[in-house]
N, C-alpha and C positions, 0 to 999 in steps of 0.2 A: 167351486169352481167358479170360473169367471169367462164369460165366453166374449169374444171381440174378434175381429176380420184383420189378417195381415197380408197383402198383397192379393185380395180377394181368395182367400183360403179362411174357413169356419176354423177359430183355434180356439181350443179351452185351457185357461192357466189357472192355476191357484192362486185365492186370494192372496197378495201381499207382494207376489210376484213384478220384476220391472219388464217393461216391454222386450230388453233383448233378451232375458234370459226365457221368456217367453217364445220367442221368435229362435231362438237356439232348442230349445227343446221340439221346434217343427220343424229341425233342418234346414232353416233360413239363415243364412248368415249374414251378421252385419257388420263390418268395420267397427275396431276398436283399436287404441291406442293405451289409453290410461285404467283402462278397466281391465280388474283381472280377477277372476270367480273366488280367491284366496283374501282380494281385498274390500273393503268399503268402497261404495261406487263414489266415485269423484266429479263426473259431469266435465271434465277439463277440456279435454281433448276435442270434442264437438264432433267426430270422426263417424261416432253412433248417430247421428240427428238422422228422424224421421218425420215425414208427415202425419199429421192427426187430422182426419176430418174435421172441421169445424172449427178449429185451432188456428190461431192468425201466421206462427211462425214455427217451424221446426224445433223439435223438442229432442234433446239428448237422451237416447232410450236406454242408457244404461242407470238412470235416475228415476225413469217415469214409470209409475206404477200400472198395471193393466188395470181396466175400468169395464164394466158392464156394457157391450153395447160398440166400443171404441173402433175403430175403422182406420186401420195403418197402413201407410204406403213406405217400404225402405229405400226403394231401388227407381224414385221417378227421375225425370231425366233433371229438375231442378236442385235435387236431392246430390245425385251423382257430381253434379257443376259444382256445388258446396263442397262436397268432399275433395274434390281435386286442388280446387281454391284453398283450402285448408293445409293441405299436403304442401302445396306451393309453398304457402308460407311458411311452414314447418323447414323446410328446404331452405328456405333463405336465408335461415341462420343457423343452417347445418353444414360442417364441413368434416369431411374423410380423409384424413392426413397419407390413407393408402399404406397404413403400417402391416395391415393382414394382408396385401395385396389380393384380395380376393379369393385368399384360401381359408374361409372359414363359409359355417351355414350361414344362408339369406337371415336376417335379422327381419322381425315381424313388421318393425316399421318400413325397412326396403321392401319387404313383399307389397306391402300396400303402395308405397310410391311405384314400383313397376306394375302393378295391377292397373292405375290410372294413367299408365303412360309417359310417365314426367323422365325424364334425362337426367340422369344425375350429376353428369357432370356439367352440363348448362346451367340447371335450376340450382345448384348448393353455392355456398358463401364461397368468394373467391379466395378468402384466407382465412386462419384461422382466428377465433378470438381470445382462447384461451391457451394455455402450456400442456402441450401433449404429456401424458403421464406425469400429471401435476400431485400426485400424492406419496408419499414415501411408503405407503403400506404395501406389505411384502408379495402381498396375493391380491388384490383388487386392483385392477389398473383403470385411473379414472382421464377421460377426456371429456369434458364436457363441451368440445364442439360439437359434439353428436347429440347433445340432450336437445330435449322437445319440450320439456318443463310437467311431462306428466305426473309427478310427485309418484310413482310407483315405489322410488328407492326409499321416500321418505315415510310412506304407509307402511311400507314393507319390514323395513327398520323398527318401527313402531309396532305396529300389529303382530308382524310374526316373531321376531327377536325381541320385542320389548328392552332395544339398547337407546332409541331415540339421539341416534348419532348425525342424521340429516335433517335438516331445515333446509327452506327456501330464503335467499337472499335478494337483495336488491328488486327491482318493478321494471315493468314493461319489457323492452327489448333485452335489457338485461338480465331479470329473471334467472338466477341458476342457484343448483344446489350447493350448499356449503357443510362441512362438518363441523359441530358445535359450534363455536365462535368462530367461524372461517378460519379454522385450524385445520392440521393433518389428524386422518381418522383415527390413529391409533391414541392421540391426545385427546380426541374426543371420545373415548370410551371403546371405541369399535375392537369387535372380537373378532374379527377378518371372518364370521361365519359363511360372508358371501351372498344373502339374501339378497342386497341391494344388485347386485350381479344378475342373480337367477329371475328378477322380476323386471329389469331394465329391457325395455322392448328394442333398443336402439343400437347399443354397444355402447352408449357413452362411462360403462362400467362393463369391464370386462375380467377373466382371471387371466393374471402375469403368465402364470405358470404353463400357460395354453396358448399363448401369442406364436404366430407362425406354425403354430402345429396343424394346421390343415384341417379338411372333413372327415371326420371319422368312417373307417369304411361296415364299422358294426356299431349297435349300443348290445350289451351285457348286463341284465338285469341281477346286481348283487345283492348282497346281505353287511353291512357296514362290520370290521374287524375289532372296532377300537371300544365298543362297549355292549353293555348285555341289553339294550333298550330294544336293537334289531331294526334300524333304520334302514332304508333301502335305496338306491339308486343306481343308477345307468354308466355303466363305465362306457366309455367312447372309446373303443379302440382302433388302430389304424397300424398297420403291417405289425402286428400280433404285439401291440403297446399300447400300453394305457394314456390316453393324451389329455383326458379330462374325465371330471367327474359332474354330472349335470343332474339335478333334483329331479323327480317326478310326482304327479300328483298318484301317477298309480299307487304308488309306496302306502300302504295302508297305515303303517305305524306314524310316519312323518310327515307324508305329504311334499313340500315342495322346501321345507326345512329340513337342514343339516348344521350343523358345526363345523368350526373349523379342520378340524379330523377327517371327519367322513369326507368334507370338500376338497380339500386341499391335499391330505397327508397321505397321499398313493405314491407318492416315487419311493415307497420301500419296496414295491412290485418288483421292480425293475434294479432294484438294486445290486450290485458285484457280490457284495457280501452276503445276500439273503441266503440262509438256508433252503432249500427246495427238497430236498430228502434227507432221511433220519441219518445220522452219524453216532456210532457208538465205536467205543473203546477196542483196539484189534485182539486183543486178549480174549474179550468175550466172544467175538465170529469163532476164532479158532480155539474155545472151549479149555483155553489156558490159565494157570493162576498166574500173575505178575511177580517176579520177584521182586522182593522190596526194597533191595537197594538200587531199582530201575525207576523209581517214584521220582529222581531227581531229574528225569529227561522225559517229558511227557509230549514232545515232539516225533519220537520216532520209537523203534520198538514196540512192544507191549501196550504201550501206554497212548501212541496215538489213533487219531480218531479216522475212522474208515467209511465211509457210504455205504450204504445199504437198504435195502428194501423194506417198506414200511411191516410185512409180514415177520419178516426174521425180527426186525426190532422190536414190535409188541411180542412175541414170544419171549427175547432175553426179558423184559420187564416182567412180563408176568412169572415167570422162572424165579426171578430176584423175589417178586412179591413174597410168591409162594414160600421160596425157600427161608427168607427174614421172618416172615408170620411163624413157621414152624418150628425152626431154633429158638426166636427171642421173644415170640408173644406179639398178638395184635397192637399192644400199645405202645411196642417198639418202631411203630410205621406214623407216618403223619402226614397228613395231605393239605396242598395250599390248591386254591383255585384261583382264577383270574378274572376279572371282571369283562377283558375284552373277550371274554367267553359269553354265549347266550345265557340267559336264567334258568331253560331247560337244560344246558350243558352242564351249568353250577348245579342242579339238582342231581343230575344223574352220578356226578361225582362225589355228590353226600350220599349217595345210595352203597357206591362202591366202599368208602370209607366206612360207614355205619354197618353197612349190610353184608358185603362180601368180605371185606376184611374184619370188623367187629372193633373198630376203632371211633372214638369220638374226639380223634384227634386231628381236626379238619379247621382252616381257617380259610379267611378271604380278604381281601385286600381291595378294596374298591377306589382307588387313588389311581386314576390314569396318566 
């Protein structure tokens, strides 16, 4: 352990930690924009600079390792003035076209802009430099007028997803992210996983499906239904409807990482054709045997589908299982499981087939 002083407090930190990490563990908030716990330290935005006793210039706390006896001041008047100046410089190249009309949660960047008392309308650029919604990606909305060159999108795509779609182009005032060799995201092998959106602190990258949807009433933690990995995320619910999916570091399996289906494949939830209750043939509910000639009409009579309760539907399935096994033997039955189930659910289906019914006729298709 390394002993140091931060804002007059004696702090113990593990060797190899940065000053920013040590401060965060001690409950001391240092403003950051380019830094994120999931990504390699970058030290680009300079918002996290701190004064270190005996050092000539302020240092970026996100890349500064703790040292024995170090004395750090995180919010001196000079540092606070420096942070405000940095935010003013960011805002001079920032432009909000107003397409969200304020109907969205505050971004990390805007949080610090308002914290340091900047007037957004007066301090931002008078006109956009780039085309709003400049990429044809069906899920990711791109507005480079909000970019502050923090490179979190670049590092997230490389370090989290491993696709290397984003990189930085031009220099100086004109520096901005580009996909591939300055092409469309999809042409640059983008998988539309939304990692760049999740890590963007300004809203330069956003979810097209959620634009204008507003602020959610509540967040509901749930498990993805698309495969057996068990990724978790938060459903953003407004007026009883899911308006977006956000990844969260609270998810033990995946953290902030999601695939395109997990992050954007939620529109089925409210699809008008989605089945929300079990449906069985009418003759099964009525306990009758259908007339063979009626098979030509499957939309009326004993063959039409009728909604019922889960208990009734499962009773019918169990009775049919038992009747078929008794009449024709266990090997007359087969089971197909799904990659959309959890691994534990597929294990239970395996036990049902082999131990309850008594057959090895079970298969599984892992294609999604």
